[in-house]
PDB file of N, CA, C and O in Angstrom:
ATOM      1  N   UNK A   1      -6.532 -18.215  19.678  1.00  0.00           N
ATOM      2  CA  UNK A   1      -5.651 -18.932  18.793  1.00  0.00           C
ATOM      3  C   UNK A   1      -4.696 -17.925  18.136  1.00  0.00           C
ATOM      4  O   UNK A   1      -5.147 -16.991  17.473  1.00  0.00           O
ATOM      5  N   UNK A   2      -3.402 -18.107  18.312  1.00  0.00           N
ATOM      6  CA  UNK A   2      -2.446 -17.147  17.752  1.00  0.00           C
ATOM      7  C   UNK A   2      -2.394 -17.231  16.229  1.00  0.00           C
ATOM      8  O   UNK A   2      -2.536 -18.302  15.638  1.00  0.00           O
ATOM      9  N   UNK A   3      -2.187 -16.074  15.619  1.00  0.00           N
ATOM     10  CA  UNK A   3      -2.102 -16.002  14.160  1.00  0.00           C
ATOM     11  C   UNK A   3      -0.711 -16.433  13.706  1.00  0.00           C
ATOM     12  O   UNK A   3       0.270 -16.270  14.432  1.00  0.00           O
ATOM     13  N   UNK A   4      -0.643 -16.978  12.512  1.00  0.00           N
ATOM     14  CA  UNK A   4       0.648 -17.391  11.983  1.00  0.00           C
ATOM     15  C   UNK A   4       1.486 -16.157  11.649  1.00  0.00           C
ATOM     16  O   UNK A   4       0.963 -15.049  11.527  1.00  0.00           O
ATOM     17  N   UNK A   5       2.773 -16.367  11.507  1.00  0.00           N
ATOM     18  CA  UNK A   5       3.677 -15.260  11.205  1.00  0.00           C
ATOM     19  C   UNK A   5       3.367 -14.652   9.832  1.00  0.00           C
ATOM     20  O   UNK A   5       3.516 -13.446   9.634  1.00  0.00           O
ATOM     21  N   UNK A   6       2.941 -15.481   8.905  1.00  0.00           N
ATOM     22  CA  UNK A   6       2.613 -14.990   7.564  1.00  0.00           C
ATOM     23  C   UNK A   6       1.390 -14.082   7.620  1.00  0.00           C
ATOM     24  O   UNK A   6       1.361 -13.037   6.971  1.00  0.00           O
ATOM     25  N   UNK A   7       0.391 -14.474   8.387  1.00  0.00           N
ATOM     26  CA  UNK A   7      -0.824 -13.675   8.510  1.00  0.00           C
ATOM     27  C   UNK A   7      -0.536 -12.345   9.204  1.00  0.00           C
ATOM     28  O   UNK A   7      -1.073 -11.308   8.815  1.00  0.00           O
ATOM     29  N   UNK A   8       0.289 -12.377  10.205  1.00  0.00           N
ATOM     30  CA  UNK A   8       0.659 -11.141  10.907  1.00  0.00           C
ATOM     31  C   UNK A   8       1.416 -10.203   9.964  1.00  0.00           C
ATOM     32  O   UNK A   8       1.172  -8.996   9.961  1.00  0.00           O
ATOM     33  N   UNK A   9       2.327 -10.749   9.171  1.00  0.00           N
ATOM     34  CA  UNK A   9       3.084  -9.931   8.224  1.00  0.00           C
ATOM     35  C   UNK A   9       2.169  -9.350   7.141  1.00  0.00           C
ATOM     36  O   UNK A   9       2.326  -8.195   6.745  1.00  0.00           O
ATOM     37  N   UNK A  10       1.220 -10.150   6.669  1.00  0.00           N
ATOM     38  CA  UNK A  10       0.293  -9.670   5.647  1.00  0.00           C
ATOM     39  C   UNK A  10      -0.561  -8.534   6.176  1.00  0.00           C
ATOM     40  O   UNK A  10      -0.780  -7.540   5.482  1.00  0.00           O
ATOM     41  N   UNK A  11      -1.042  -8.675   7.397  1.00  0.00           N
ATOM     42  CA  UNK A  11      -1.862  -7.618   7.989  1.00  0.00           C
ATOM     43  C   UNK A  11      -1.060  -6.337   8.185  1.00  0.00           C
ATOM     44  O   UNK A  11      -1.582  -5.242   7.981  1.00  0.00           O
ATOM     45  N   UNK A  12       0.196  -6.465   8.577  1.00  0.00           N
ATOM     46  CA  UNK A  12       1.055  -5.290   8.743  1.00  0.00           C
ATOM     47  C   UNK A  12       1.308  -4.625   7.392  1.00  0.00           C
ATOM     48  O   UNK A  12       1.323  -3.398   7.300  1.00  0.00           O
ATOM     49  N   UNK A  13       1.506  -5.421   6.351  1.00  0.00           N
ATOM     50  CA  UNK A  13       1.720  -4.881   5.012  1.00  0.00           C
ATOM     51  C   UNK A  13       0.493  -4.139   4.512  1.00  0.00           C
ATOM     52  O   UNK A  13       0.613  -3.064   3.924  1.00  0.00           O
ATOM     53  N   UNK A  14      -0.680  -4.701   4.738  1.00  0.00           N
ATOM     54  CA  UNK A  14      -1.918  -4.050   4.311  1.00  0.00           C
ATOM     55  C   UNK A  14      -2.097  -2.730   5.045  1.00  0.00           C
ATOM     56  O   UNK A  14      -2.529  -1.743   4.449  1.00  0.00           O
ATOM     57  N   UNK A  15      -1.774  -2.701   6.310  1.00  0.00           N
ATOM     58  CA  UNK A  15      -1.881  -1.456   7.087  1.00  0.00           C
ATOM     59  C   UNK A  15      -0.939  -0.388   6.526  1.00  0.00           C
ATOM     60  O   UNK A  15      -1.325   0.773   6.389  1.00  0.00           O
ATOM     61  N   UNK A  16       0.274  -0.773   6.208  1.00  0.00           N
ATOM     62  CA  UNK A  16       1.235   0.150   5.617  1.00  0.00           C
ATOM     63  C   UNK A  16       0.778   0.611   4.240  1.00  0.00           C
ATOM     64  O   UNK A  16       0.914   1.786   3.898  1.00  0.00           O
ATOM     65  N   UNK A  17       0.241  -0.306   3.456  1.00  0.00           N
ATOM     66  CA  UNK A  17      -0.238   0.021   2.120  1.00  0.00           C
ATOM     67  C   UNK A  17      -1.394   1.015   2.163  1.00  0.00           C
ATOM     68  O   UNK A  17      -1.460   1.925   1.336  1.00  0.00           O
ATOM     69  N   UNK A  18      -2.292   0.851   3.106  1.00  0.00           N
ATOM     70  CA  UNK A  18      -3.425   1.768   3.240  1.00  0.00           C
ATOM     71  C   UNK A  18      -2.937   3.164   3.635  1.00  0.00           C
ATOM     72  O   UNK A  18      -3.449   4.164   3.131  1.00  0.00           O
ATOM     73  N   UNK A  19      -1.972   3.237   4.515  1.00  0.00           N
ATOM     74  CA  UNK A  19      -1.430   4.547   4.909  1.00  0.00           C
ATOM     75  C   UNK A  19      -0.700   5.228   3.757  1.00  0.00           C
ATOM     76  O   UNK A  19      -0.816   6.441   3.578  1.00  0.00           O
ATOM     77  N   UNK A  20       0.046   4.459   2.981  1.00  0.00           N
ATOM     78  CA  UNK A  20       0.735   5.017   1.829  1.00  0.00           C
ATOM     79  C   UNK A  20      -0.262   5.506   0.791  1.00  0.00           C
ATOM     80  O   UNK A  20      -0.082   6.573   0.205  1.00  0.00           O
ATOM     81  N   UNK A  21      -1.305   4.730   0.565  1.00  0.00           N
ATOM     82  CA  UNK A  21      -2.343   5.141  -0.389  1.00  0.00           C
ATOM     83  C   UNK A  21      -3.022   6.415   0.081  1.00  0.00           C
ATOM     84  O   UNK A  21      -3.323   7.294  -0.726  1.00  0.00           O
ATOM     85  N   UNK A  22      -3.263   6.518   1.369  1.00  0.00           N
ATOM     86  CA  UNK A  22      -3.889   7.727   1.902  1.00  0.00           C
ATOM     87  C   UNK A  22      -2.970   8.943   1.729  1.00  0.00           C
ATOM     88  O   UNK A  22      -3.444  10.039   1.429  1.00  0.00           O
ATOM     89  N   UNK A  23      -1.670   8.753   1.917  1.00  0.00           N
ATOM     90  CA  UNK A  23      -0.716   9.858   1.776  1.00  0.00           C
ATOM     91  C   UNK A  23      -0.666  10.378   0.349  1.00  0.00           C
ATOM     92  O   UNK A  23      -0.444  11.569   0.131  1.00  0.00           O
ATOM     93  N   UNK A  24      -0.868   9.505  -0.619  1.00  0.00           N
ATOM     94  CA  UNK A  24      -0.826   9.897  -2.021  1.00  0.00           C
ATOM     95  C   UNK A  24      -2.208  10.014  -2.636  1.00  0.00           C
ATOM     96  O   UNK A  24      -2.329  10.094  -3.858  1.00  0.00           O
ATOM     97  N   UNK A  25      -3.214  10.024  -1.849  1.00  0.00           N
ATOM     98  CA  UNK A  25      -4.623  10.148  -2.254  1.00  0.00           C
ATOM     99  C   UNK A  25      -5.009   9.152  -3.347  1.00  0.00           C
ATOM    100  O   UNK A  25      -5.649   9.507  -4.337  1.00  0.00           O
ATOM    101  N   UNK A  26      -4.607   7.907  -3.143  1.00  0.00           N
ATOM    102  CA  UNK A  26      -5.001   6.819  -4.020  1.00  0.00           C
ATOM    103  C   UNK A  26      -6.144   6.089  -3.325  1.00  0.00           C
ATOM    104  O   UNK A  26      -6.035   5.722  -2.155  1.00  0.00           O
ATOM    105  N   UNK A  27      -7.233   5.882  -4.045  1.00  0.00           N
ATOM    106  CA  UNK A  27      -8.397   5.223  -3.457  1.00  0.00           C
ATOM    107  C   UNK A  27      -8.253   3.711  -3.639  1.00  0.00           C
ATOM    108  O   UNK A  27      -8.295   3.201  -4.758  1.00  0.00           O
ATOM    109  N   UNK A  28      -8.084   3.016  -2.534  1.00  0.00           N
ATOM    110  CA  UNK A  28      -8.077   1.557  -2.554  1.00  0.00           C
ATOM    111  C   UNK A  28      -9.070   1.080  -1.511  1.00  0.00           C
ATOM    112  O   UNK A  28      -9.285   1.736  -0.492  1.00  0.00           O
ATOM    113  N   UNK A  29      -9.658  -0.048  -1.771  1.00  0.00           N
ATOM    114  CA  UNK A  29     -10.637  -0.571  -0.818  1.00  0.00           C
ATOM    115  C   UNK A  29     -10.278  -2.008  -0.475  1.00  0.00           C
ATOM    116  O   UNK A  29     -10.804  -2.958  -1.055  1.00  0.00           O
ATOM    117  N   UNK A  30      -9.369  -2.141   0.480  1.00  0.00           N
ATOM    118  CA  UNK A  30      -9.007  -3.460   0.982  1.00  0.00           C
ATOM    119  C   UNK A  30      -9.049  -3.411   2.494  1.00  0.00           C
ATOM    120  O   UNK A  30      -8.950  -2.345   3.101  1.00  0.00           O
ATOM    121  N   UNK A  31      -9.193  -4.556   3.080  1.00  0.00           N
ATOM    122  CA  UNK A  31      -9.092  -4.649   4.526  1.00  0.00           C
ATOM    123  C   UNK A  31      -8.000  -5.649   4.866  1.00  0.00           C
ATOM    124  O   UNK A  31      -7.406  -6.249   3.970  1.00  0.00           O
ATOM    125  N   UNK A  32      -7.738  -5.827   6.117  1.00  0.00           N
ATOM    126  CA  UNK A  32      -6.607  -6.664   6.506  1.00  0.00           C
ATOM    127  C   UNK A  32      -6.841  -8.142   6.249  1.00  0.00           C
ATOM    128  O   UNK A  32      -5.897  -8.930   6.308  1.00  0.00           O
ATOM    129  N   UNK A  33      -8.065  -8.535   5.968  1.00  0.00           N
ATOM    130  CA  UNK A  33      -8.361  -9.933   5.668  1.00  0.00           C
ATOM    131  C   UNK A  33      -8.623 -10.154   4.179  1.00  0.00           C
ATOM    132  O   UNK A  33      -9.231 -11.158   3.808  1.00  0.00           O
ATOM    133  N   UNK A  34      -8.180  -9.243   3.327  1.00  0.00           N
ATOM    134  CA  UNK A  34      -8.404  -9.349   1.886  1.00  0.00           C
ATOM    135  C   UNK A  34      -7.583 -10.499   1.304  1.00  0.00           C
ATOM    136  O   UNK A  34      -6.588 -10.931   1.885  1.00  0.00           O
ATOM    137  N   UNK A  35      -8.024 -10.979   0.151  1.00  0.00           N
ATOM    138  CA  UNK A  35      -7.298 -12.067  -0.509  1.00  0.00           C
ATOM    139  C   UNK A  35      -5.959 -11.553  -1.029  1.00  0.00           C
ATOM    140  O   UNK A  35      -5.749 -10.349  -1.177  1.00  0.00           O
ATOM    141  N   UNK A  36      -5.073 -12.486  -1.299  1.00  0.00           N
ATOM    142  CA  UNK A  36      -3.756 -12.103  -1.792  1.00  0.00           C
ATOM    143  C   UNK A  36      -3.836 -11.374  -3.125  1.00  0.00           C
ATOM    144  O   UNK A  36      -3.057 -10.453  -3.373  1.00  0.00           O
ATOM    145  N   UNK A  37      -4.758 -11.770  -3.977  1.00  0.00           N
ATOM    146  CA  UNK A  37      -4.889 -11.111  -5.284  1.00  0.00           C
ATOM    147  C   UNK A  37      -5.370  -9.669  -5.147  1.00  0.00           C
ATOM    148  O   UNK A  37      -4.925  -8.793  -5.889  1.00  0.00           O
ATOM    149  N   UNK A  38      -6.276  -9.420  -4.203  1.00  0.00           N
ATOM    150  CA  UNK A  38      -6.751  -8.050  -3.989  1.00  0.00           C
ATOM    151  C   UNK A  38      -5.646  -7.180  -3.401  1.00  0.00           C
ATOM    152  O   UNK A  38      -5.527  -6.006  -3.750  1.00  0.00           O
ATOM    153  N   UNK A  39      -4.848  -7.747  -2.521  1.00  0.00           N
ATOM    154  CA  UNK A  39      -3.725  -7.000  -1.940  1.00  0.00           C
ATOM    155  C   UNK A  39      -2.711  -6.670  -3.033  1.00  0.00           C
ATOM    156  O   UNK A  39      -2.196  -5.553  -3.086  1.00  0.00           O
ATOM    157  N   UNK A  40      -2.427  -7.629  -3.898  1.00  0.00           N
ATOM    158  CA  UNK A  40      -1.483  -7.406  -4.982  1.00  0.00           C
ATOM    159  C   UNK A  40      -1.991  -6.339  -5.944  1.00  0.00           C
ATOM    160  O   UNK A  40      -1.215  -5.493  -6.388  1.00  0.00           O
ATOM    161  N   UNK A  41      -3.270  -6.365  -6.271  1.00  0.00           N
ATOM    162  CA  UNK A  41      -3.840  -5.353  -7.160  1.00  0.00           C
ATOM    163  C   UNK A  41      -3.764  -3.968  -6.528  1.00  0.00           C
ATOM    164  O   UNK A  41      -3.439  -2.996  -7.211  1.00  0.00           O
ATOM    165  N   UNK A  42      -4.056  -3.866  -5.253  1.00  0.00           N
ATOM    166  CA  UNK A  42      -3.973  -2.570  -4.562  1.00  0.00           C
ATOM    167  C   UNK A  42      -2.530  -2.087  -4.502  1.00  0.00           C
ATOM    168  O   UNK A  42      -2.265  -0.897  -4.670  1.00  0.00           O
ATOM    169  N   UNK A  43      -1.601  -3.002  -4.263  1.00  0.00           N
ATOM    170  CA  UNK A  43      -0.177  -2.660  -4.223  1.00  0.00           C
ATOM    171  C   UNK A  43       0.269  -2.098  -5.563  1.00  0.00           C
ATOM    172  O   UNK A  43       0.954  -1.076  -5.606  1.00  0.00           O
ATOM    173  N   UNK A  44      -0.105  -2.742  -6.647  1.00  0.00           N
ATOM    174  CA  UNK A  44       0.281  -2.267  -7.975  1.00  0.00           C
ATOM    175  C   UNK A  44      -0.316  -0.902  -8.277  1.00  0.00           C
ATOM    176  O   UNK A  44       0.333  -0.063  -8.901  1.00  0.00           O
ATOM    177  N   UNK A  45      -1.539  -0.679  -7.844  1.00  0.00           N
ATOM    178  CA  UNK A  45      -2.189   0.613  -8.066  1.00  0.00           C
ATOM    179  C   UNK A  45      -1.443   1.729  -7.332  1.00  0.00           C
ATOM    180  O   UNK A  45      -1.242   2.813  -7.881  1.00  0.00           O
ATOM    181  N   UNK A  46      -1.039   1.463  -6.105  1.00  0.00           N
ATOM    182  CA  UNK A  46      -0.318   2.465  -5.315  1.00  0.00           C
ATOM    183  C   UNK A  46       1.081   2.683  -5.881  1.00  0.00           C
ATOM    184  O   UNK A  46       1.550   3.819  -5.954  1.00  0.00           O
ATOM    185  N   UNK A  47       1.743   1.617  -6.278  1.00  0.00           N
ATOM    186  CA  UNK A  47       3.109   1.731  -6.791  1.00  0.00           C
ATOM    187  C   UNK A  47       3.151   2.565  -8.065  1.00  0.00           C
ATOM    188  O   UNK A  47       4.062   3.373  -8.247  1.00  0.00           O
ATOM    189  N   UNK A  48       2.184   2.379  -8.938  1.00  0.00           N
ATOM    190  CA  UNK A  48       2.157   3.171 -10.167  1.00  0.00           C
ATOM    191  C   UNK A  48       1.974   4.651  -9.849  1.00  0.00           C
ATOM    192  O   UNK A  48       2.571   5.505 -10.503  1.00  0.00           O
ATOM    193  N   UNK A  49       1.162   4.955  -8.860  1.00  0.00           N
ATOM    194  CA  UNK A  49       0.920   6.351  -8.478  1.00  0.00           C
ATOM    195  C   UNK A  49       2.141   6.968  -7.805  1.00  0.00           C
ATOM    196  O   UNK A  49       2.422   8.150  -8.001  1.00  0.00           O
ATOM    197  N   UNK A  50       2.866   6.183  -7.016  1.00  0.00           N
ATOM    198  CA  UNK A  50       3.976   6.700  -6.221  1.00  0.00           C
ATOM    199  C   UNK A  50       5.277   6.768  -7.017  1.00  0.00           C
ATOM    200  O   UNK A  50       6.070   7.687  -6.815  1.00  0.00           O
ATOM    201  N   UNK A  51       5.507   5.825  -7.905  1.00  0.00           N
ATOM    202  CA  UNK A  51       6.783   5.738  -8.607  1.00  0.00           C
ATOM    203  C   UNK A  51       6.959   6.907  -9.572  1.00  0.00           C
ATOM    204  O   UNK A  51       6.093   7.133 -10.418  1.00  0.00           O
ATOM    205  N   UNK A  52       8.057   7.656  -9.467  1.00  0.00           N
ATOM    206  CA  UNK A  52       8.232   8.844 -10.308  1.00  0.00           C
ATOM    207  C   UNK A  52       8.399   8.528 -11.795  1.00  0.00           C
ATOM    208  O   UNK A  52       8.038   9.351 -12.636  1.00  0.00           O
ATOM    209  N   UNK A  53       8.936   7.363 -12.134  1.00  0.00           N
ATOM    210  CA  UNK A  53       9.110   7.012 -13.537  1.00  0.00           C
ATOM    211  C   UNK A  53       7.835   6.482 -14.168  1.00  0.00           C
ATOM    212  O   UNK A  53       7.764   6.365 -15.392  1.00  0.00           O
ATOM    213  N   UNK A  54       6.845   6.164 -13.384  1.00  0.00           N
ATOM    214  CA  UNK A  54       5.589   5.621 -13.894  1.00  0.00           C
ATOM    215  C   UNK A  54       4.479   6.670 -13.912  1.00  0.00           C
ATOM    216  O   UNK A  54       3.306   6.324 -14.050  1.00  0.00           O
ATOM    217  N   UNK A  55       4.829   7.926 -13.776  1.00  0.00           N
ATOM    218  CA  UNK A  55       3.835   8.985 -13.839  1.00  0.00           C
ATOM    219  C   UNK A  55       3.411   9.508 -12.489  1.00  0.00           C
ATOM    220  O   UNK A  55       2.467  10.293 -12.397  1.00  0.00           O
ATOM    221  N   UNK A  56       4.086   9.091 -11.447  1.00  0.00           N
ATOM    222  CA  UNK A  56       3.749   9.565 -10.113  1.00  0.00           C
ATOM    223  C   UNK A  56       4.176  10.995  -9.911  1.00  0.00           C
ATOM    224  O   UNK A  56       5.209  11.428 -10.423  1.00  0.00           O
ATOM    225  N   UNK A  57       3.389  11.717  -9.174  1.00  0.00           N
ATOM    226  CA  UNK A  57       3.690  13.120  -8.910  1.00  0.00           C
ATOM    227  C   UNK A  57       4.472  13.239  -7.611  1.00  0.00           C
ATOM    228  O   UNK A  57       4.546  12.292  -6.829  1.00  0.00           O
ATOM    229  N   UNK A  58       5.043  14.392  -7.394  1.00  0.00           N
ATOM    230  CA  UNK A  58       5.698  14.669  -6.123  1.00  0.00           C
ATOM    231  C   UNK A  58       4.661  14.598  -5.021  1.00  0.00           C
ATOM    232  O   UNK A  58       3.627  15.263  -5.091  1.00  0.00           O
ATOM    233  N   UNK A  59       4.927  13.815  -4.029  1.00  0.00           N
ATOM    234  CA  UNK A  59       3.978  13.662  -2.935  1.00  0.00           C
ATOM    235  C   UNK A  59       4.615  13.992  -1.614  1.00  0.00           C
ATOM    236  O   UNK A  59       5.751  14.466  -1.577  1.00  0.00           O
ATOM    237  N   UNK A  60       3.921  13.755  -0.537  1.00  0.00           N
ATOM    238  CA  UNK A  60       4.428  14.116   0.782  1.00  0.00           C
ATOM    239  C   UNK A  60       5.676  13.329   1.180  1.00  0.00           C
ATOM    240  O   UNK A  60       6.522  13.855   1.902  1.00  0.00           O
ATOM    241  N   UNK A  61       5.810  12.090   0.730  1.00  0.00           N
ATOM    242  CA  UNK A  61       6.971  11.298   1.122  1.00  0.00           C
ATOM    243  C   UNK A  61       8.189  11.620   0.290  1.00  0.00           C
ATOM    244  O   UNK A  61       9.297  11.638   0.825  1.00  0.00           O
ATOM    245  N   UNK A  62       8.032  11.875  -0.993  1.00  0.00           N
ATOM    246  CA  UNK A  62       9.197  12.173  -1.841  1.00  0.00           C
ATOM    247  C   UNK A  62       9.760  13.558  -1.540  1.00  0.00           C
ATOM    248  O   UNK A  62      10.964  13.770  -1.677  1.00  0.00           O
ATOM    249  N   UNK A  63       8.927  14.491  -1.140  1.00  0.00           N
ATOM    250  CA  UNK A  63       9.429  15.837  -0.835  1.00  0.00           C
ATOM    251  C   UNK A  63      10.222  15.842   0.469  1.00  0.00           C
ATOM    252  O   UNK A  63      11.102  16.684   0.649  1.00  0.00           O
ATOM    253  N   UNK A  64       9.924  14.914   1.381  1.00  0.00           N
ATOM    254  CA  UNK A  64      10.670  14.845   2.638  1.00  0.00           C
ATOM    255  C   UNK A  64      12.050  14.222   2.447  1.00  0.00           C
ATOM    256  O   UNK A  64      12.954  14.477   3.243  1.00  0.00           O
ATOM    257  N   UNK A  65      12.226  13.416   1.412  1.00  0.00           N
ATOM    258  CA  UNK A  65      13.482  12.707   1.201  1.00  0.00           C
ATOM    259  C   UNK A  65      14.546  13.606   0.585  1.00  0.00           C
ATOM    260  O   UNK A  65      15.730  13.275   0.649  1.00  0.00           O
ATOM    261  N   UNK A  66      14.168  14.712   0.004  1.00  0.00           N
ATOM    262  CA  UNK A  66      15.149  15.553  -0.682  1.00  0.00           C
ATOM    263  C   UNK A  66      15.894  16.424   0.260  1.00  0.00           C
ATOM    264  O   UNK A  66      16.758  17.193  -0.163  1.00  0.00           O
TER     265      UNK A  66
END
């Protein structure tokens, strides 16, 4: 049974979020079938760590952009 487009997009987003968290050494524990609220909480946790105005440090992705 093929997955809906929304489910495929959510799984791709979770995969990207996990890789970003790993790059910035943020510990999150979600899987691709996590609820929307858990994905949102993990996203907010990573964004606060990554965003330079929110206390994020220079990481591997920001140093490559300069």
